[in-house]
C-alpha positions in Angstrom: 0.0 0.0 0.0 1.4 3.5 -0.9 1.4 4.7 2.7 3.1 8.0 1.9 0.2 9.2 -0.2 -2.2 8.0 2.5 -0.3 9.8 5.2 -0.2 13.0 3.2 -4.0 12.7 2.7 -4.5 12.4 6.5 -2.1 15.1 7.5 -4.8 17.8 7.6 -7.8 16.1 9.0 -11.0 18.2 9.0 -12.1 19.5 12.3 -15.8 19.7 11.4 -17.9 17.5 13.6 -20.2 14.8 12.3 -23.0 13.0 14.2 -22.1 11.1 17.3 -21.5 7.3 16.9 -23.2 4.5 18.8 -21.2 3.0 21.7 -19.3 0.2 20.1 -15.5 -0.4 20.0 -13.4 -1.6 17.2 -12.8 -5.0 18.9 -16.6 -5.7 18.5 -16.0 -6.3 14.8 -14.8 -9.7 13.5 -13.0 -9.9 10.2 -15.5 -11.9 8.1 -13.2 -12.7 5.2 -13.8 -14.7 2.1 -15.5 -14.5 -1.3 -19.1 -13.4 -1.8 -21.7 -16.1 -1.7 -23.8 -16.7 -4.9 -26.7 -14.9 -3.2 -24.5 -11.9 -2.6 -23.8 -11.4 -6.3 -27.4 -10.1 -6.7 -27.3 -7.8 -3.7 -25.5 -4.6 -2.8 -22.6 -6.6 -1.4 -22.1 -8.2 -4.8 -21.9 -4.8 -6.5 -19.3 -3.7 -4.0 -17.2 -6.8 -4.7 -17.5 -6.1 -8.4 -16.6 -2.4 -8.1 -13.6 -3.4 -5.9 -12.2 -5.3 -8.9 -12.7 -2.3 -11.2 -10.9 0.0 -8.7 -7.9 -2.4 -8.7 -7.9 -2.5 -12.5 -7.7 1.3 -12.4 -4.7 1.3 -10.0 -6.2 1.6 -6.5 -5.6 -1.5 -4.4 -6.5 0.4 -1.3 -10.0 1.3 -2.5 -10.5 -2.2 -3.7 -9.7 -3.4 -0.2 -12.0 -0.8 1.4 -14.9 -1.9 -0.8 -14.4 -5.6 -0.3 -14.3 -5.1 3.5 -17.5 -2.9 3.2 -19.2 -5.8 1.3 -18.3 -8.3 4.0 -19.3 -5.9 6.8 -22.3 -4.3 5.2 -24.7 -6.1 7.6 -23.5 -3.7 10.4 -25.2 -0.8 8.6 -28.7 -1.9 8.1 -30.0 1.4 6.6 -27.1 1.7 4.2 -27.5 -2.0 3.2 -31.2 -1.6 2.6 -30.7 1.4 0.3 -28.0 -0.4 -1.7 -29.9 -3.7 -2.0 -33.2 -2.0 -3.0 -31.7 0.6 -5.3 -34.2 0.9 -8.2 -31.8 1.6 -11.0 -28.4 0.7 -12.2 -26.1 0.6 -9.2 -23.0 1.0 -11.3 -24.3 4.0 -13.3 -25.3 5.6 -10.1 -21.8 5.0 -8.7 -23.2 3.7 -5.4 -19.9 2.1 -4.5 -18.1 5.4 -5.0 -20.7 7.2 -2.8 -20.0 4.7 0.0 -16.3 5.0 -0.5 -16.5 8.7 -0.3 -18.5 8.6 2.9 -15.9 6.3 4.5 -13.0 8.5 3.4 -14.8 11.5 4.8 -15.2 9.8 8.2 -11.5 8.9 8.1 -10.4 12.4 7.2 -12.3 13.8 10.2 -10.4 11.6 12.7 -13.5 10.6 14.7 -12.7 6.9 14.5 -9.0 6.4 15.3 -8.9 2.9 13.9 -10.3 4.0 10.6 -8.0 7.0 10.4 -5.0 4.8 11.2 -6.1 2.4 8.4 -6.2 5.3 5.9 -2.8 6.5 7.1 -1.3 3.0 6.5 -0.7 2.3 10.1 -2.5 -1.1 10.0 -4.3 -3.3 7.4 -7.2 -4.7 9.3 -9.8 -3.4 6.9 -12.7 -5.5 8.2 -12.4 -4.3 11.7 -12.0 -0.6 10.8 -14.6 -0.5 8.1 -17.1 -2.6 10.1 -16.8 -0.1 13.0 -17.4 2.8 10.6 -20.5 1.2 9.1 -22.0 0.4 12.4 -21.4 3.7 14.1 -22.1 6.0 11.1 -25.0 4.3 9.3 -27.0 7.5 9.1 -24.1 9.7 8.0 -23.3 7.2 5.2 -26.9 7.1 4.2 -26.8 10.9 3.5 -23.9 10.3 1.1 -25.7 7.6 -0.7 -28.6 10.0 -1.5 -26.5 12.5 -3.5 -24.5 11.8 -6.7 -20.7 11.7 -6.5 -18.9 15.0 -6.8 -15.4 14.1 -7.9 -15.1 17.1 -10.3 -11.9 15.3 -11.5 -9.7 18.1 -12.9 -7.6 15.5 -14.7 -10.3 15.2 -17.3 -9.6 18.8 -18.3 -6.7 17.5 -20.4 -9.1 15.5 -22.6 -11.5 18.4 -22.8 -8.7 20.7 -23.8 -7.5 18.3 -26.5 -11.0 18.3 -28.0 -11.1 22.1 -27.9 -7.8 22.1 -29.9 -9.5 20.1 -32.6 -12.4 22.6 -32.7 -10.0 25.5 -32.7 -8.2 24.2 -35.8 -11.6 23.7 -37.5 -13.1 27.1 -36.7 -10.3 29.4 -35.7 -12.6 31.2 -33.3 -12.8 32.0 -29.5 -15.1 29.7 -27.5 -18.1 30.2 -25.3 -18.2 27.2 -23.0 -21.4 25.8 -21.4 -20.9 22.9 -19.1 -23.5 20.4 -17.8 -23.0 18.8 -14.4 -20.3 21.3 -13.5 -20.1 20.4 -9.7 -17.5 22.9 -8.3 -16.7 24.3 -11.8 -13.1 23.2 -11.8 -13.3 22.2 -15.5 -14.8 25.6 -16.4 -11.3 26.9 -15.4 -9.6 24.6 -17.9 -8.0 27.5 -19.7 -6.2 28.5 -16.5 -4.2 25.3 -16.3 -1.2 24.2 -18.3 -1.0 20.9 -20.3 1.5 18.6 -21.9 -0.6 16.6 -24.4 1.6 14.1 -26.1 4.4 16.7 -26.2 2.2 19.5 -27.3 2.1 22.4 -24.8 -1.2 24.3 -24.5 -2.8 26.4 -21.8 -1.1 28.6 -19.2 2.6 27.6 -18.8 2.8 29.7 -15.6 -0.2 28.0 -13.9 0.4 26.3 -10.6 -1.5 23.3 -12.0 0.2 21.5 -14.9 -1.5 18.4 -16.3 0.4 15.8 -18.3 -1.6 12.6 -18.8 0.1 9.5 -20.2 -0.4 10.0 -24.0 -1.0 7.1 -26.3 -1.2 7.3 -30.0 -0.3 10.3 -32.2 0.1 13.7 -30.7 -2.8 16.2 -31.3 -2.2 18.9 -33.8 -1.5 22.2 -32.0 -3.9 25.0 -32.1 -4.4 28.1 -29.9 -7.4 27.9 -27.6 -9.1 31.1 -26.6 -12.0 30.9 -24.1 -14.2 34.0 -24.2 -16.6 32.9 -21.5 -17.4 29.8 -19.4 -20.7 29.0 -17.6 -21.9 25.9 -15.9 -24.9 24.3 -14.2 -25.4 21.8 -11.5 -28.4 20.6 -9.4 -26.2 20.8 -6.3 -23.2 23.0 -7.1 -20.2 23.2 -4.8 -18.2 26.3 -3.9 -14.4 26.3 -3.7 -14.6 29.0 -1.1 -16.7 26.7 1.2 -14.7 24.4 3.5 -17.4 21.7 3.6 -17.6 21.7 -0.2 -13.8 21.2 -0.5 -13.9 18.4 2.0 -16.6 16.7 0.1 -14.6 16.8 -3.1 -11.4 15.6 -1.4 -13.3 12.7 0.2 -14.4 11.5 -3.3 -10.7 11.2 -4.4 -9.3 7.7 -3.9 -7.2 7.9 -0.7 -4.1 6.2 -2.1 -3.8 8.6 -5.1 -1.9 11.5 -3.7 -1.2 13.1 -7.1 -5.0 13.5 -7.7 -5.4 15.0 -4.2 -2.6 17.5 -5.0 -4.1 18.3 -8.4 -7.5 18.9 -6.8 -6.1 21.2 -4.1 -4.3 23.3 -6.7 -7.4 23.5 -8.8 -9.4 24.6 -5.7 -6.8 27.3 -5.1 -7.3 28.6 -8.6 -11.1 28.5 -8.3 -10.9 30.6 -5.1 -9.0 33.2 -7.0 -11.1 32.9 -10.2 -14.6 31.7 -9.1 -16.4 29.8 -11.9 -19.8 31.0 -13.0 -22.3 28.3 -11.9 -26.1 28.2 -11.9 -28.0 26.0 -9.6 -30.6 24.4 -11.9 -31.8 21.4 -13.8 -29.4 20.8 -16.6 -31.6 20.2 -19.7 -33.9 23.2 -19.0 -30.8 25.3 -18.4 -29.0 24.4 -21.6 -32.2 24.9 -23.6 -32.5 28.4 -22.3 -28.8 29.1 -22.9 -28.9 27.8 -26.4 -31.9 30.0 -27.2 -29.8 33.1 -26.6 -28.2 34.2 -29.8 -24.4 33.8 -29.8 -22.0 36.4 -30.9 -20.9 36.1 -34.6 -17.4 34.8 -34.8 -17.7 32.8 -31.6 -17.9 29.0 -31.4 -20.4 27.9 -28.7 -19.4 24.6 -27.0 -21.6 22.4 -24.9 -19.5 19.9 -22.9 -19.9 17.4 -20.1 -17.8 14.7 -18.5 -19.2 11.8 -16.5 -22.6 13.4 -16.4 -24.8 11.5 -18.8 -24.9 8.3 -16.6 -26.9 10.2 -13.9 -29.6 11.0 -16.4 -32.5 8.6 -17.0 -32.4 7.2 -20.5 -35.3 9.3 -21.8 -33.5 12.4 -20.5 -30.3 11.4 -22.3 -32.3 11.2 -25.5 -34.0 14.5 -24.9 -30.6 16.2 -24.4 -29.2 14.7 -27.6 -32.3 15.7 -29.5 -32.1 19.3 -28.1 -28.4 19.8 -28.9 -28.8 18.2 -32.4 -31.8 20.5 -33.2 -29.9 23.6 -32.2 -26.8 22.3 -34.1 -28.9 22.1 -37.3 -29.4 25.9 -37.1 -25.7 26.6 -36.7 -23.9 28.6 -39.4 -20.2 29.0 -40.3 -20.2 32.4 -38.4 -22.0 30.9 -35.4 -20.9 27.3 -35.1 -21.8 24.8 -32.4 -19.6 22.0 -30.9 -20.6 19.3 -28.5 -17.8 17.7 -26.5 -18.6 14.6 -24.5 -16.3 12.5 -22.2 -18.5 9.6 -21.1 -18.8 5.9 -20.6 -20.2 3.9 -23.5 -23.6 2.4 -22.9 -22.0 -0.9 -21.9 -19.5 0.9 -19.7 -16.7 -0.9 -21.5 -14.7 2.3 -22.1 -14.7 6.1 -21.7 -14.9 8.0 -25.0 -14.0 11.5 -25.9 -16.4 12.6 -28.6 -16.8 15.8 -30.6 -19.7 16.8 -32.8 -19.4 20.0 -34.9 -22.1 21.9 -36.7 -23.1 23.2 -39.2 -21.8 20.1 -40.9 -22.9 17.7 -38.1 -19.7 15.6 -38.2 -19.4 13.3 -35.2 -15.9 12.0 -34.2 -14.6 9.8 -31.5 -11.3 11.5 -30.7 -9.9 9.2 -28.0 -10.6 6.6 -25.4 -9.6 7.8 -21.9 -9.0 6.7 -18.3 -12.1 7.7 -16.3 -10.0 10.1 -14.2 -7.8 11.4 -17.1 -4.7 9.4 -16.2 -4.2 8.4 -19.8 -5.6 9.4 -23.2 -5.5 7.1 -26.2 -5.7 9.5 -29.1 -7.0 8.3 -32.5 
């Protein structure tokens, strides 16, 4: 386990209080180890075991261990277990495992359970004991985290989004008006304030405190200057980089053993405090419909973009969004073009694709496949 990253993560535990726990001690929890039973595969525990394997494949052994322990100890949190087991939709698309993982990380960061905090600092490896205690004592707290979507606002995805803007910049040669759906804290609205190394191509602000250099696979993108004229976003529950609780929530959703992502987020939050993104609290499709109805300035390319947003929409709403953007795109002109940038899982969740559709010609391209958190980009 990369204890250095974990220790760094725990070095500034939040002081905000959370609800008091029930009177149990860590020794009350037995390490129920082993593989899931056949019955568990169709339950919430089965989903946690499955997501643990995915986390390992994405480079996080620690989160894999956390989720497996949570699956074995889930019976200690009856309310949480009931919500996960009875979830009406796709548990994977809803990222229930990541909501649970974020709640556990939040508890660990606050230092209210010494055994759990010690686990996250790498001081011991009894996952079942520490996770079981957290589930039993903070069932209601975890339940609150399950009710809201994840809020990673992963700034590493800005690299893929910037690469797509470079393609649009070469095509149109115009400044951009950005409109983001599911913007969370708005960190990706500030993508023009970061510096990038995209397969050896430098773009963005070379003096920025945040420099992003994903592993680049495939040919380098063709360079093009990217000028962002304006950037606005929308979220049902936007977070504010100036609010300590919002920042803690974002940090808790970062995998605890990935210190580079934590550092990247902290730098992006610093930039957002200096340059607050413009975010509206609203329902996304109604908001974008209103925004697209406003005439754009001639000589400006309007860009609708989103990353890891579509999975939270019901299928009919996904279709409604696509129909809306397509209909507006069909009215675009060479002087007022429209681009749609999407960084989303495929319907089968087999890969994350970076797609770009440009109007007035309506050409749709898959530019790359990407790591979900932007660690690598496989350019086509």
